[in-house]
C-alpha positions as CSV (number, residue, x, y, z in Angstrom):
1,M,76.7,76.8,22.8
2,F,80.9,75.6,22.6
3,K,80.9,78.6,25.1
4,T,77.7,77.8,27.4
5,V,79.0,74.6,28.1
6,F,82.5,75.3,28.7
7,S,81.2,78.6,31.6
8,F,79.2,76.1,33.4
9,A,82.2,73.4,33.3
10,V,83.8,75.9,35.3
11,I,81.5,77.4,37.6
12,W,80.6,73.4,38.5
13,L,84.3,72.8,38.9
14,S,84.7,75.8,41.1
15,I,81.6,74.7,43.1
16,M,83.0,71.5,43.7
17,V,86.5,73.1,44.6
18,N,84.7,74.8,47.3
19,L,82.8,72.7,48.7
20,L,85.8,70.3,49.1
21,L,88.0,72.8,50.7
22,A,85.4,73.5,53.1
23,Q,85.3,69.8,53.9
24,D,89.0,71.0,55.7
25,F,86.4,72.1,58.7
26,V,84.7,70.0,61.2
27,W,82.2,72.5,62.9
28,E,80.6,71.8,66.5
29,D,78.4,73.4,68.8
30,I,79.9,74.1,71.4
31,G,78.1,77.2,73.3
32,R,75.2,74.9,74.7
33,E,72.5,76.9,73.2
34,N,74.2,80.2,75.0
35,L,72.9,82.7,72.1
36,N,73.6,86.1,71.0
37,C,77.3,86.3,71.9
38,Q,79.0,89.2,71.4
39,S,82.7,88.5,72.0
40,F,85.0,85.4,72.9
41,L,88.0,84.6,74.5
42,I,90.3,81.6,74.8
43,D,92.5,81.1,77.6
44,G,96.2,81.4,76.0
45,Q,98.1,78.4,77.7
46,N,94.6,76.3,78.3
47,N,92.6,75.7,75.4
48,K,89.7,74.1,77.6
49,I,89.5,77.6,79.6
50,M,86.9,79.8,77.4
51,F,84.9,82.9,78.0
52,I,81.4,84.6,76.1
53,G,81.1,87.5,76.4
54,K,77.0,88.6,76.1
55,S,74.9,91.3,76.6
56,G,74.8,91.6,80.4
57,S,77.4,88.7,81.4
58,I,80.2,87.1,80.6
59,L,80.2,83.0,81.0
60,K,82.9,80.6,81.4
61,T,84.0,77.0,80.8
62,D,86.5,74.8,82.2
63,N,85.8,71.9,79.6
64,A,86.1,73.1,76.5
65,G,82.4,74.1,76.2
66,A,81.3,71.1,77.9
67,S,79.1,73.3,80.5
68,W,78.9,77.3,80.8
69,R,78.6,79.3,84.2
70,K,78.2,82.8,84.7
71,V,80.5,84.6,86.8
72,L,80.3,88.3,86.1
73,T,76.6,90.9,85.2
74,V,76.4,93.9,84.4
75,R,73.1,95.5,85.3
76,V,74.1,99.3,84.4
77,G,73.9,101.0,81.4
78,F,75.2,99.9,78.6
79,T,75.5,96.2,79.2
80,D,77.3,94.7,75.8
81,I,80.4,93.0,76.2
82,N,82.8,94.1,73.7
83,D,86.2,92.4,74.2
84,L,87.4,90.2,76.4
85,A,91.6,90.1,76.7
86,V,94.0,88.0,78.9
87,E,97.3,89.8,80.2
88,K,100.3,88.2,78.3
89,N,102.6,87.3,81.4
90,N,100.0,86.7,84.2
91,Q,97.1,83.9,82.9
92,N,94.9,84.8,85.0
93,V,94.3,88.1,85.2
94,V,91.2,88.8,82.0
95,Y,89.6,91.9,80.8
96,A,86.8,92.5,79.8
97,A,85.2,95.7,77.7
98,T,82.0,96.9,78.1
99,G,79.5,99.5,77.7
100,N,79.5,100.0,81.1
101,G,83.7,101.1,82.0
102,L,86.6,97.9,82.1
103,Y,86.7,95.4,84.3
104,L,89.4,93.6,85.8
105,S,89.5,89.5,86.9
106,N,92.1,88.7,89.2
107,N,91.6,85.1,89.3
108,Q,90.8,84.2,86.0
109,G,87.4,85.5,85.6
110,E,86.1,83.9,89.4
111,G,86.1,87.6,91.0
112,W,85.8,91.1,89.1
113,E,85.8,94.3,89.5
114,R,85.4,97.7,87.7
115,I,88.6,99.8,86.9
116,F,88.0,102.3,84.6
117,H,84.5,104.3,84.4
118,G,85.1,107.3,81.8
119,K,83.5,110.5,82.5
120,N,80.7,110.0,80.5
121,D,78.5,107.6,78.2
122,L,81.0,107.3,75.2
123,E,84.0,107.3,77.0
124,K,82.0,104.9,79.5
125,Q,81.7,102.6,76.1
126,C,84.6,100.4,76.1
127,M,85.1,99.1,72.7
128,A,89.1,97.3,73.3
129,V,91.4,96.2,75.6
130,L,95.2,95.2,75.2
131,S,97.3,94.7,77.7
132,I,101.1,94.9,78.0
133,T,103.9,95.3,80.1
134,Q,104.4,98.4,79.4
135,G,100.8,99.8,80.5
136,L,97.3,98.7,79.9
137,F,95.2,100.3,77.2
138,V,91.9,100.8,76.5
139,G,89.8,101.6,73.6
140,T,86.3,103.6,73.7
141,K,84.2,105.5,71.4
142,A,85.6,108.8,72.8
143,G,89.4,107.9,72.3
144,L,91.8,105.6,73.8
145,F,92.7,105.6,77.7
146,V,96.8,104.5,78.7
147,S,97.0,103.4,82.6
148,N,100.8,102.8,83.6
149,D,99.4,102.1,87.2
150,H,97.3,98.5,86.4
151,G,94.5,100.5,86.3
152,R,94.3,102.9,89.2
153,S,94.8,106.2,86.5
154,W,93.9,106.8,83.3
155,Q,95.5,109.5,80.6
156,K,93.5,110.7,77.9
157,Q,95.5,110.1,74.3
158,Q,95.7,113.0,71.7
159,F,96.0,112.1,68.1
160,G,93.2,111.8,65.2
161,G,90.0,113.5,65.9
162,G,90.7,113.7,69.8
163,S,88.0,111.6,70.1
164,D,88.4,108.5,67.7
165,Y,85.7,105.9,67.8
166,I,88.7,102.9,68.6
167,F,88.1,99.3,66.9
168,N,90.8,97.4,68.2
169,I,94.2,97.8,69.4
170,E,97.2,95.5,68.3
171,P,100.8,95.3,69.5
172,K,103.6,93.7,68.0
173,I,106.1,93.6,70.9
174,G,109.7,92.3,69.4
175,K,112.4,93.6,68.6
176,E,110.6,96.6,67.0
177,S,107.6,97.1,69.7
178,I,105.0,98.5,68.6
179,I,101.2,99.1,69.0
180,Y,98.7,99.7,66.1
181,L,95.4,100.7,66.4
182,S,92.2,101.2,64.3
183,A,89.9,104.1,64.4
184,T,87.2,106.1,62.8
185,S,89.8,108.5,61.3
186,G,92.3,105.7,60.2
187,I,95.2,103.6,61.7
188,F,98.0,105.3,63.7
189,K,100.8,103.3,65.1
190,S,103.3,104.2,68.4
191,M,106.6,103.0,68.4
192,D,107.1,104.0,72.2
193,F,104.4,102.1,73.9
194,G,101.7,105.1,73.2
195,K,103.7,108.2,74.0
196,S,103.4,109.4,70.5
197,W,101.7,108.4,67.3
198,E,101.6,108.4,63.4
199,K,98.9,108.1,61.3
200,I,99.8,105.6,58.5
201,F,96.5,105.1,56.7
202,V,93.9,108.1,56.3
203,S,90.0,106.9,56.6
204,Y,87.2,109.4,55.7
205,S,83.8,108.5,58.0
206,H,80.6,108.5,55.8
207,Q,80.0,111.6,58.1
208,D,82.3,113.3,57.5
209,S,81.7,116.4,55.1
210,N,84.2,114.8,52.4
211,Q,87.0,116.9,53.1
212,D,90.1,116.1,54.2
213,E,92.3,117.6,56.8
214,S,92.9,120.3,55.2
215,G,90.0,121.2,54.4
216,E,90.6,120.2,50.7
217,E,87.3,118.5,48.6
218,V,87.9,114.8,48.5
219,S,86.2,112.8,45.2
220,A,83.7,109.8,45.8
221,S,86.7,107.8,43.9
222,E,89.4,108.7,46.7
223,E,86.5,108.0,50.0
224,M,87.6,104.9,51.7
225,A,85.0,102.8,53.6
226,D,84.8,103.1,57.5
227,I,87.4,100.7,58.8
228,K,86.3,97.7,60.6
229,F,89.4,96.1,62.3
230,L,93.2,95.6,62.1
231,K,95.8,92.6,62.4
232,V,99.5,92.4,62.5
233,G,101.3,89.2,61.4
234,L,102.4,87.1,63.6
235,N,105.7,86.4,62.5
236,N,105.9,89.0,60.2
237,S,106.3,92.3,61.8
238,N,106.4,94.1,58.3
239,L,102.9,92.2,57.6
240,I,100.0,94.5,58.3
241,Y,96.1,93.4,57.3
242,F,92.6,95.7,58.0
243,S,89.2,94.7,57.3
244,C,86.3,97.6,56.2
245,S,83.3,97.5,54.4
246,K,84.8,97.1,51.0
247,G,87.2,94.1,51.5
248,V,90.4,93.5,53.1
249,Y,93.8,95.3,53.1
250,R,97.1,94.4,53.4
251,S,100.6,96.4,53.6
252,L,103.9,94.3,53.9
253,N,106.1,97.3,54.7
254,Q,104.2,98.4,58.3
255,G,101.8,100.6,56.9
256,Q,104.0,102.7,54.3
257,S,102.0,101.4,51.4
258,W,98.4,99.0,51.2
259,E,97.0,96.9,49.0
260,K,93.7,95.6,48.7
261,L,93.3,91.8,48.1
262,P,91.2,89.9,45.5
263,E,87.3,89.9,46.3
264,Y,86.7,86.7,44.3
265,G,84.8,84.5,46.4
266,L,84.3,87.0,49.4
267,L,80.0,87.0,49.2
268,N,80.3,90.5,51.3
269,R,82.6,92.4,51.2
270,N,82.0,94.4,54.5
271,V,84.5,92.4,57.1
272,K,84.1,92.7,60.1
273,M,86.8,90.7,62.1
274,L,89.9,89.3,60.6
275,C,92.2,86.4,62.2
276,L,95.6,84.7,61.4
277,S,96.8,81.5,61.8
278,N,100.1,79.9,62.7
279,N,101.1,79.8,59.1
280,S,99.5,83.1,58.4
281,E,96.7,82.6,57.0
282,V,94.1,85.0,56.8
283,Y,90.5,84.1,58.0
284,A,87.9,86.7,57.3
285,L,84.2,87.0,59.5
286,T,81.8,88.3,57.7
287,Q,77.9,89.4,59.5
288,T,76.9,85.3,57.5
289,G,80.1,83.6,57.3
290,V,83.8,83.0,57.2
291,F,86.1,82.9,54.4
292,L,89.8,81.5,54.3
293,Y,91.8,83.5,52.2
294,R,93.9,81.3,50.1
295,D,95.6,81.2,46.2
296,E,94.2,84.9,45.8
297,R,90.4,84.0,46.2
298,W,88.2,83.5,49.0
299,I,86.9,80.1,50.6
300,E,83.9,79.9,52.7
301,V,84.5,77.6,55.2
302,S,81.6,78.1,56.9
303,L,79.3,76.0,54.8
304,G,76.5,74.1,56.1
305,L,76.3,76.6,59.2
306,V,72.7,77.8,60.5
307,L,74.6,80.9,62.1
308,G,72.3,83.6,62.2
309,K,74.5,87.1,62.5
310,L,77.6,86.8,63.4
311,N,80.1,88.9,65.9
312,Y,83.6,87.5,67.1
313,L,85.7,85.4,65.1
314,V,89.1,83.5,67.4
315,I,91.7,81.1,66.5
316,D,93.6,79.0,69.2
317,N,97.3,77.9,69.1
318,L,95.8,74.8,67.4
319,N,94.7,76.8,64.6
320,N,90.7,76.1,65.6
321,L,88.3,78.4,64.6
322,Y,85.4,79.7,66.9
323,I,82.5,82.1,66.1
324,A,80.2,83.9,68.1
325,G,77.4,85.0,67.3
326,E,73.5,85.1,66.9
327,K,72.7,80.9,66.8
328,G,75.7,80.5,69.8
329,V,79.1,79.4,69.6
330,F,80.9,76.9,67.1
331,K,84.5,75.3,67.0
332,S,85.9,74.1,64.0
333,I,88.8,71.2,64.0
334,Q,90.5,71.3,60.6
335,N,89.8,67.8,59.1
336,N,93.4,66.0,58.2
337,A,92.2,62.6,58.3
338,P,94.0,60.2,56.0
339,N,91.4,58.7,54.1
340,F,90.4,61.9,53.1
341,K,92.7,63.4,50.2
342,R,91.3,66.8,48.6
343,N,94.1,67.1,45.9
344,S,93.4,63.3,44.7
345,L,89.5,64.2,44.7
346,V,89.9,66.5,42.9
347,S,92.3,65.1,39.9
348,E,89.8,62.3,40.0
349,Y,87.3,64.6,38.9
350,L,89.3,66.5,36.4
351,K,91.3,63.5,34.5
352,N,89.3,63.1,31.8
353,E,88.8,66.7,31.3
354,P,90.6,68.6,28.7
355,S,93.1,71.2,29.4
356,I,92.0,74.8,28.8
357,K,95.0,75.2,26.0
358,D,92.9,71.9,24.4
359,V,89.5,73.5,24.9
360,Q,90.7,76.2,23.2
361,A,92.5,75.2,20.3
362,A,89.3,72.6,19.7
363,A,87.3,76.1,19.4
364,V,90.0,77.5,17.4
365,R,89.9,74.0,14.8
366,Y,86.1,74.6,15.0
367,A,85.7,78.1,13.8
368,E,88.6,77.7,11.4
369,V,90.8,80.5,12.6
370,S,93.6,78.8,13.2
371,S,96.9,81.2,13.6
372,E,98.8,78.9,11.2
373,K,96.1,79.0,8.4
374,I,96.2,83.3,8.9
375,S,99.7,83.4,8.4
376,Q,99.6,81.1,5.0
377,W,96.6,83.5,3.9
378,R,99.1,86.5,4.5
379,K,102.2,85.3,2.8
380,D,99.8,83.8,-0.4
381,A,98.0,87.0,-0.4
382,A,101.6,88.8,-1.0
383,R,103.0,85.8,-3.6
384,K,99.8,86.5,-5.6
385,A,101.1,89.9,-6.7
386,F,104.0,88.0,-8.9
387,L,101.3,86.2,-10.9
388,P,99.8,88.5,-14.0
389,Q,96.0,89.3,-15.1
390,V,95.8,87.3,-17.8
391,N,93.1,88.9,-20.9
392,I,92.1,87.7,-23.9
393,G,90.9,89.1,-26.9
394,L,88.9,87.6,-29.4
395,D,87.3,89.2,-32.5
396,R,85.4,87.9,-35.7
397,N,85.4,90.0,-38.5
398,S,82.4,88.5,-40.9
399,T,82.5,92.0,-43.3
400,D,84.4,90.3,-46.1
401,L,82.2,90.3,-49.4
402,W,83.3,89.2,-53.2
403,H,81.6,88.4,-56.1
404,W,82.0,86.3,-59.7
405,E,82.0,88.2,-62.8
406,G,81.6,85.2,-65.4
407,G,80.6,86.9,-68.6
408,S,77.6,84.8,-68.8
409,T,74.3,86.0,-70.0
410,T,72.4,82.6,-69.3
411,K,74.0,81.7,-65.7
412,S,71.3,83.2,-63.0
413,D,74.3,82.9,-60.2
414,D,76.6,85.0,-62.7
415,D,77.8,88.1,-61.1
416,V,76.3,87.9,-58.1
417,L,77.7,89.8,-55.3
418,R,78.5,86.5,-52.2
419,R,80.1,86.5,-48.6
420,G,83.6,85.5,-47.9
421,R,85.3,83.6,-44.9
422,D,85.0,85.0,-41.3
423,N,88.6,86.4,-40.2
424,I,89.8,86.0,-36.8
425,D,91.3,88.3,-34.5
426,W,92.5,87.6,-31.1
427,D,95.2,88.5,-28.9
428,V,96.7,88.3,-24.8
429,T,97.1,91.0,-22.6
430,L,99.2,90.2,-19.3
431,S,98.9,92.9,-16.4
432,W,100.9,93.0,-13.4
433,N,99.6,95.3,-9.9
434,L,102.8,95.2,-8.1
435,G,101.6,97.5,-5.8
436,D,99.6,94.6,-4.2
437,L,103.3,93.6,-2.9
438,I,102.5,95.9,0.0
439,W,99.1,96.0,0.2
440,N,96.0,94.3,-1.3
441,D,92.1,94.0,-0.8
442,A,92.9,90.0,0.5
443,Q,94.3,91.4,3.7
444,T,91.5,92.9,5.0
445,S,89.1,90.0,5.2
446,I,92.9,88.3,6.8
447,D,92.5,90.7,9.7
448,V,89.0,90.1,10.7
449,R,89.6,86.7,10.2
450,S,91.9,86.7,12.6
451,K,89.9,88.9,15.1
452,L,87.7,86.4,15.8
453,M,90.5,84.1,16.5
454,V,91.9,86.0,19.4
455,E,87.8,87.4,20.5
456,L,86.9,83.6,20.5
457,R,90.6,82.7,22.2
458,E,89.5,85.0,24.9
459,D,86.0,84.1,25.4
460,V,87.0,80.4,25.6
């Protein structure tokens, strides 16, 4: 009963903490009934300018979502708008990676032209786009293409399987410029702006025949899940995250080694996208919610929202989150109101609650299995060997008979055999078993008691 009550208290407290943390995020619907959104973009210099990618069209707002208008229509072939990007050094240049090629706008989305077609249906389906000074990169369902002349000509990059499905492309431009990309066969990085690529993580597709590149069998335990998304640290060039159908992984050394983040609190470990805030906090997008990684656990920050299927997650330079999905576009503003003090509110709930150590101590006292008591038992059991075992014997002898011969012929009791007095024999025996100084049978029951104390403490 004690254990059940304590477990319920822990669960209740965890739920309360999640709810309180979720209240840091106040959500607003800015989609204005534009449903089934696939991608989203915020202008890097003006947060009021945004773009929504929907199947067959791109919408734009100049007033932070108060109103939206269509600026591009894609009618032929695959019409999905998979990714949107803005040129870093020229905010007027916007790119749209669609199911029917790559589109370019030189006037902030007011006019568009297609600059990449692809030779077949797989190459035509553009999934990711990156524009930097050194070149324009577009990832398709059949490999990566690079243009060094603003999209007039394209060269296909040879790496991995040659025609990998490209999920996303991430740059880290600075003293050591690196380009990362995630693909079906793994994660790659280039130190020379796409001229050569190094594989830093191997992914085995579920469609492969469970063999690695050398042809050797790969066990089920070694088989990694499909990669979904890659994100590079904003202020730390060594920090890389990637998400997959089995959770989120992190590298602290540019991909030389990887560790998996805990899944505690992550309701669905199939993470579709990742975002990093200015202070390097990690946000994960699943199909049904958004989660913040903090203190080695995941906290859902989209509680209370009816979002449907989620497709895209963006964070702006003010750490505001944007979700694009089946039910539209939602913006979160972190609630920093002075009258909202989460820590003090949690402390108010806990001020009369005992600590975990206090609860453990109470349980041990209740079961009478304290470590001090067990230690005293061991000492007493050892001292017992110095005390002798005392045996007292008592024997009563009643076989003493006698008679009196008086020589009389007239007395009736003369010359009659009579019983004498009883003889009582007694003895005292003292014995020691010095082997009890080393081990005695009492130790067995003491050790059982000690085991019970450890199990009880762990359970609590």
